[in-house]
N, C-alpha and C positions, 0 to 999 in steps of 0.2 A: 531574511527574517521579515515576516509581516504579521499583521493582526487580522483575526477573523472572529466569527461567533464562537469558535472553539479555542480562543485565546491566541497565543503566539504560535505561528507556524514557521518551522525551520526546514529548509531544503538543502540537502548536501549531495554532492556528486563526488564519488571517491573511486579510485582504482584499487581493487582488492583481488589479489591473485589473478585469476583468469576472467574476472568480471568487472564491468563498470557498474557501480552500485549507486542508484538514485534513491535517496531516503527522504521521505516527507514525514515530519513529526510535529505533533501538536501537544499542548498541555491541557486539553479538554477532558471530557469524561472517559475517554478510552473507547475501545471497540465494544459494541453491545455483544453479549454472550451469544445470541443467535447468529450474528454475523460471523463470529469466530467459528462457531459450530458448523455452519454451512457455507463457509467462504468458497467462492468460485462457482457456486450454483446459480443458474439464471433465475431471474424474476424474484429475487429475495431483496426486499427493501424494508427499512424501518421508517421510511418517510411516507406521509399520508398520500402524496401524489407521485411517489417514486415508481420507476419502472423496474428497477432491480437489475439493471444491466451494466452499471458502471464497474463494479468490482469483477463481474463476470468477464467483461471486455478486457480488463487489465490482466486477469489470469490467462485468458485466451491469447492475448498478445505475447505475454511472456512465454507461453508454450510454443507459439509459432516461431519464435526466434531462439528456441532451445534455452530459454532463460528461466528465471524464477520470479514469482511475485509472492511476497511474504507479508503477513499481517502480524505485527508484534505489539505488545504493550510497551509504551515508552517508560523510561526510567523516571520521568517526571509525573507519571500517573496518567498520561494521555495515550494517544495512539500513534503508531508508526507503520507506514507502508514502505516496503522496500522492493524495488524492481532491479533485479540482477541481470544484466545483459552480457552474454559471453563475448569475449574478445579473443582473437587469435593472434599469437605472436609468431613471427617467422624467424 
């Protein structure tokens, strides 16, 4: 847990079924509507000097490893990003 301009940030790493789940959650204002609507599209930014490739790269990386990248609203009213990385059990 750490502090940022978005309040408290919590990072969790969990084993869930066939995935390793990395969750990053804050208690800030949550995801802007436009980000949730066009999540994963390149060159979409809500920042004045943003390039709009951060979330695009996260979605691309998840796809490259047959995983998932999910944007959720946090139960605290903030935002949550989850990266699910597949694991194989033998």
